C-alpha positions as CSV (number, residue, x, y, z in Angstrom):
1,X,-8.2,-0.8,-12.2
2,X,-5.3,-2.9,-10.9
3,X,-1.7,-3.2,-11.9
4,X,-0.6,-6.9,-12.1
5,X,2.8,-8.1,-10.9
6,X,5.4,-7.4,-13.6
7,X,7.4,-10.5,-12.6
8,X,4.4,-12.9,-12.9
9,X,5.5,-14.4,-16.2
10,X,9.0,-15.0,-15.0
11,X,7.7,-16.7,-11.9
12,X,5.5,-19.0,-14.0
13,X,8.2,-19.7,-16.7
14,X,10.0,-22.7,-14.9
15,X,6.6,-24.2,-14.0
16,X,5.3,-23.9,-17.6
17,X,8.5,-25.2,-19.2
18,X,8.8,-28.1,-16.9
19,X,5.2,-29.2,-17.4
20,X,5.5,-28.9,-21.2
21,X,8.7,-31.0,-21.2
22,X,7.0,-33.6,-19.0
23,X,4.0,-33.9,-21.4
24,X,6.3,-34.1,-24.5
25,X,8.3,-36.9,-22.9
26,X,5.1,-38.8,-22.1
27,X,3.9,-38.4,-25.7
28,X,7.2,-39.5,-27.1
29,X,7.2,-42.6,-24.9
30,X,3.6,-43.5,-26.0
31,X,4.3,-43.2,-29.7
32,X,7.7,-45.1,-29.5
33,X,7.2,-48.7,-30.6
34,X,10.7,-50.0,-29.8
35,X,12.3,-48.6,-26.7
36,X,16.1,-48.6,-26.7
37,X,18.4,-48.3,-23.7
38,X,19.7,-44.9,-24.8
39,X,16.1,-43.6,-25.1
40,X,15.3,-44.9,-21.7
41,X,18.2,-43.1,-20.2
42,X,17.3,-39.9,-22.0
43,X,13.7,-40.2,-20.8
44,X,14.8,-40.7,-17.2
45,X,17.1,-37.6,-17.5
46,X,14.3,-35.6,-19.1
47,X,11.9,-36.5,-16.3
48,X,14.4,-35.4,-13.7
49,X,15.0,-32.1,-15.4
50,X,11.3,-31.5,-15.8
51,X,10.7,-32.2,-12.1
52,X,13.5,-29.8,-11.1
53,X,11.9,-27.1,-13.3
54,X,8.5,-27.6,-11.8
55,X,9.8,-27.6,-8.3
56,X,11.8,-24.4,-9.0
57,X,8.6,-22.8,-10.3
58,X,6.6,-23.8,-7.2
59,X,9.4,-22.5,-4.9
60,X,9.5,-19.2,-6.7
61,X,5.8,-18.8,-6.1
62,X,6.4,-19.1,-2.4
63,X,9.8,-17.5,-1.8
64,X,9.9,-14.5,-4.1
65,X,7.9,-11.5,-2.8
66,X,5.1,-10.3,-5.0
67,X,4.3,-6.7,-5.7
68,X,0.9,-5.9,-4.3
69,X,-1.8,-5.0,-6.8
70,X,-2.4,-1.2,-7.0
71,X,-5.6,0.6,-7.8
72,X,-6.4,4.1,-9.0
73,X,-8.2,5.8,-6.1
74,X,-11.6,7.2,-7.0
75,X,-12.0,10.9,-6.4
76,X,-10.7,14.3,-7.5
77,X,-7.3,15.6,-6.8
78,X,-7.3,18.5,-4.3
79,X,-5.2,20.5,-1.8
80,X,-7.1,22.1,1.1
81,X,-5.6,24.0,4.0
82,X,-7.3,25.6,7.0
83,X,-7.7,29.3,6.2
84,X,-6.2,30.6,9.5
85,X,-2.9,28.8,9.4
86,X,0.2,31.0,9.7
87,X,2.4,31.1,6.6
88,X,5.1,29.0,8.3
89,X,2.7,26.2,9.1
90,X,1.2,26.3,5.6
91,X,4.7,25.9,4.1
92,X,5.5,23.1,6.5
93,X,2.3,21.2,5.7
94,X,2.7,21.6,2.0
95,X,6.3,20.3,2.2
96,X,5.4,17.3,4.4
97,X,2.4,16.3,2.3
98,X,4.3,16.6,-0.9
99,X,7.0,14.3,0.4
100,X,4.5,11.7,1.5
101,X,2.6,11.7,-1.8
102,X,5.6,11.5,-4.0
103,X,7.9,9.1,-2.0
104,X,5.4,6.6,-0.6
105,X,2.4,4.7,-1.8
106,X,0.2,7.4,-0.1
107,X,-2.3,8.9,-2.5
108,X,-4.5,10.7,-0.1
109,X,-3.9,12.2,3.3
110,X,-5.4,14.5,5.9
111,X,-4.3,16.0,9.2
112,X,-6.8,16.1,12.1
113,X,-5.6,18.5,14.9
114,X,-7.3,20.1,17.9
115,X,-10.7,18.9,16.8
116,X,-10.6,20.0,13.2
117,X,-9.1,19.2,9.8
118,X,-6.0,21.3,9.0
119,X,-5.0,19.7,5.8
120,X,-6.4,17.5,3.0
121,X,-4.3,16.6,-0.1
122,X,-4.2,14.1,-2.9
123,X,-7.2,12.2,-4.0
124,X,-10.0,13.6,-1.9
125,X,-12.8,11.5,-0.4
126,X,-16.5,12.0,-1.0
127,X,-17.1,13.6,2.4
128,X,-15.3,15.6,5.0
129,X,-14.1,14.4,8.4
130,X,-16.3,16.0,11.1
131,X,-15.8,13.6,14.0
132,X,-13.1,10.9,14.3
133,X,-14.2,7.3,14.6
134,X,-13.1,4.7,17.1
135,X,-9.8,3.9,15.4
136,X,-8.6,7.5,15.2
137,X,-9.8,8.1,18.8
138,X,-7.8,5.1,19.9
139,X,-4.7,6.6,18.2
140,X,-5.3,9.9,20.0
141,X,-5.7,8.1,23.3
142,X,-2.8,5.6,23.1
143,X,-0.4,7.8,21.1
144,X,0.5,4.8,19.1
145,X,0.1,4.4,15.3
146,X,-2.3,2.0,13.7
147,X,-1.6,0.4,10.3
148,X,-4.6,-1.2,8.6
149,X,-2.8,-3.2,5.9
150,X,-5.9,-4.2,3.9
151,X,-8.7,-1.8,4.6
152,X,-11.2,-3.5,2.2
153,X,-11.4,-6.6,4.4
154,X,-11.5,-4.7,7.7
155,X,-15.0,-4.2,9.2
156,X,-14.0,-0.8,10.6
157,X,-13.5,0.6,7.1
158,X,-16.9,2.4,7.4
159,X,-15.2,4.8,9.7
160,X,-13.0,6.1,6.9
161,X,-15.8,7.3,4.6
162,X,-13.9,10.6,4.2
163,X,-11.2,8.7,2.2
164,X,-11.6,7.5,-1.4
165,X,-14.0,4.5,-1.5
166,X,-11.4,2.0,-2.8
167,X,-8.6,2.9,-0.4
168,X,-6.4,-0.2,0.1
169,X,-4.4,0.6,3.2
170,X,-4.5,3.2,5.9
171,X,-1.9,4.5,8.5
172,X,-3.2,6.6,11.4
173,X,-0.1,8.3,12.8
174,X,-0.3,10.4,16.0
175,X,0.9,14.0,15.7
176,X,1.7,14.8,19.3
177,X,-1.2,14.3,21.8
178,X,-3.7,16.5,19.8
179,X,-3.6,15.3,16.3
180,X,-3.6,12.4,13.9
181,X,-2.1,12.2,10.4
182,X,-4.2,9.8,8.2
183,X,-2.6,8.4,5.1
184,X,-4.4,6.4,2.4
185,X,-2.5,4.0,0.2
186,X,-3.4,2.6,-3.3
187,X,-2.1,-0.9,-2.5
188,X,-2.6,-3.3,0.4
189,X,0.4,-4.3,2.6
190,X,2.5,-1.7,0.8
191,X,4.1,0.4,3.5
192,X,7.5,-0.8,4.6
193,X,9.1,-0.5,8.0
194,X,11.3,2.3,6.6
195,X,8.1,4.1,5.4
196,X,6.6,3.8,8.8
197,X,9.7,5.2,10.5
198,X,9.8,8.0,8.0
199,X,6.2,8.9,8.6
200,X,6.8,8.9,12.3
201,X,9.6,11.4,11.8
202,X,7.5,13.7,9.7
203,X,4.6,13.6,12.2
204,X,7.0,14.5,15.0
205,X,8.3,17.5,12.9
206,X,4.7,18.6,12.3
207,X,3.9,18.4,16.0
208,X,6.8,20.5,16.9
209,X,5.8,23.2,14.3
210,X,2.2,23.2,15.4
211,X,3.0,23.4,19.1
212,X,5.4,26.4,18.5
213,X,2.7,28.3,16.6
214,X,-0.6,29.6,18.0
215,X,-3.5,28.7,15.7
216,X,-7.0,30.0,15.9
217,X,-10.0,27.7,15.9
218,X,-12.4,28.4,13.1
219,X,-13.1,25.2,11.2
220,X,-12.7,26.1,7.6
221,X,-10.5,24.9,4.8
222,X,-9.3,26.8,1.8
223,X,-8.4,25.2,-1.5
224,X,-5.1,26.1,-2.9
């Protein structure tokens, strides 16, 4: 299910009005048996106005930004945390994930840290992440985020089978040198530069909290 651009009708209005006016002028000229000087001047003015409207409509299609189509991600809502997390870390992860889900286009996220999943929240994918793929491994190695603006046309999307099947965009954000925060969006090309900067700040805060707290290693999640 997609959500169409709410401004689409406004973008098409000048183009439609200009085209209709041009057609009416042509019909009026064809049915007029005797053409007067005043009608000729009016027709010329009408043609100019119609051309301006059509040109304006075409420019609006190119200049004005369009809202990307959104989808409803397939899957069930859930909130899973690793069972052995200290209370302080659980609160931190709950706070950070809530902010990301409510203030960005993120609809699903998970945190991979020290070889296991510490957090899954939002629309959960059909399977669990057991071994990161090449893209996530690259993020861990380079310590640089990767933003896949349109996952559906990217061949490497098979790596993200633990996210909802119709995920539109993905950000893989490093969390220190031992973790990756993976965020799934419901619209392509939807994260702004401000969103990316904010996600980086939250990831740095999570890294600081995780480094300052000793966490055991059993690989289990607990639904909350």
